[in-house]
N, C-alpha and C positions, 0 to 999 in steps of 0.2 A: 392471436399474435404469435408468430413464430420465433422462436429463440436462438439467437446467433452465438456461438461458442468460440471464445479464442483461447486457443492452446500453443500454438507456436508464437514465441515472444523473442526477438532477436535479443542476445545478451542475456537472456535466462535459460536455465537448465530446464528439461523438461520438466513436467510436472511429476512427482515421485510415486504420484496416486493418481488413480483415475477421477480427475477433476479439470474444470477448466480455469485458466488464470482469471478469465472474465465471461460473464453472460450478458448480452445485451437483450433487452426487451423494450421493444419502440426505441425511445431516446434514451432510456435508462440503462446505467451499466452497473453491474454489481461484480465487485472485483473480490476474488479470493484472497485472505490474508496473504499478506506479503511479509517476508522475514530477511534478515541480511545474509543472503546466499549469493555468491557469484555466479558466473555462468557455468563453472565447474560443481556448483551444489556445495561449495565451502562455505562455513561461516566467514564474514567479515566483521573485523573488528571484536573489540572486548567491552568497550565502554557505551552506554547508550547513545552519545553523539556520534559516534564513528558507525553503530549499527543503523541509527535514523536514517544518516546520509544515505546509505545503502538501500534501505527500504523504500525511500522516497525517491531513489534512483531506478528502482525496480517498479514502483507503482507508475512513475511516468513512462516507463518503457510498455508496460502493459495498457495504460490509456492511450499511447500513440498508437500501438498495434490494434487498437480498437476505434480508431478515428476520434479522438478524444484528446483532454488535456488535463493538466492540472487545474486550470481555470474551471474546468466543468465539474469539480469535486464538491460535492453538496454535504457531505456526511462522512465522518471519520469514526472509526472504533479501534481504540487500543488495546491490546492484551499486553498488560507489562508484567514481567517477573517481579517487580518492585515498583509499585505505582508511585511511590515515594521519588522514583527517579523521572518522573514524567517533566519535571522543569528542564532537565536536559533536551528532552525531545522538543518541549514548545521553542525552544530557542532554534533548533532546525526548521521547526515548522514556521516560524516566523520569515526564515530566509525563502522556504519554498513559495511561502504565499505573500512574498512581499507585494505590497502595492494592490493587493487583490482582496475580497470580502473573505473572511476567515468562514470555513465551513462549520457545521455543527459538529461538535466532539462528544464523544463517551470515551472514559478510560475506565479500565478495571483492571485488577490483579488477577493474573492466572497461576494455579498452583504449580504448573508445568508447562513448558512450549515443546515443540516437537521434536527439536534437538539440543544436545547440551551446548551450552555456551550463548543460547539466543536470550536476548533481552527483551525483547518485543515482536509482537505480531501486529499489522496494521491492515484492516480492511476498509475499503471506501466505495461510498456508491457516488456516481457521477451522473450530470445530466447532458447530454451533449447538445453543447451549443448554449449550456447555462451560463458560462463565462463571457459569451459575447454580447448577451442580453444588457 
């Protein structure tokens, strides 16, 4: 099965390293971890809530560029600077997935994230069409 790579995503800065924002294998999308960066590559927000909103906007953009949507997300992995702050992210996630089944979730604490000021990194797995079944 050939892999399809998604690198160019409107509204996101180009990947700072050689990687794809998403790789599609069949109907499954594997997204690279997303952080709270804007299209200029600057960290957005200082609170978990502010950063979570940016992260989910970025994830939605990658999914859309891949022919998918939030409704197709089946698995979420969180890497938190302080896992005790997950409650703030959960409130944002409730808004993002309002009225939809919640995906499976794993959350862990990371010793450090890629840039100073980042509070979380989130990666997801989506199955195209899962949200329409």
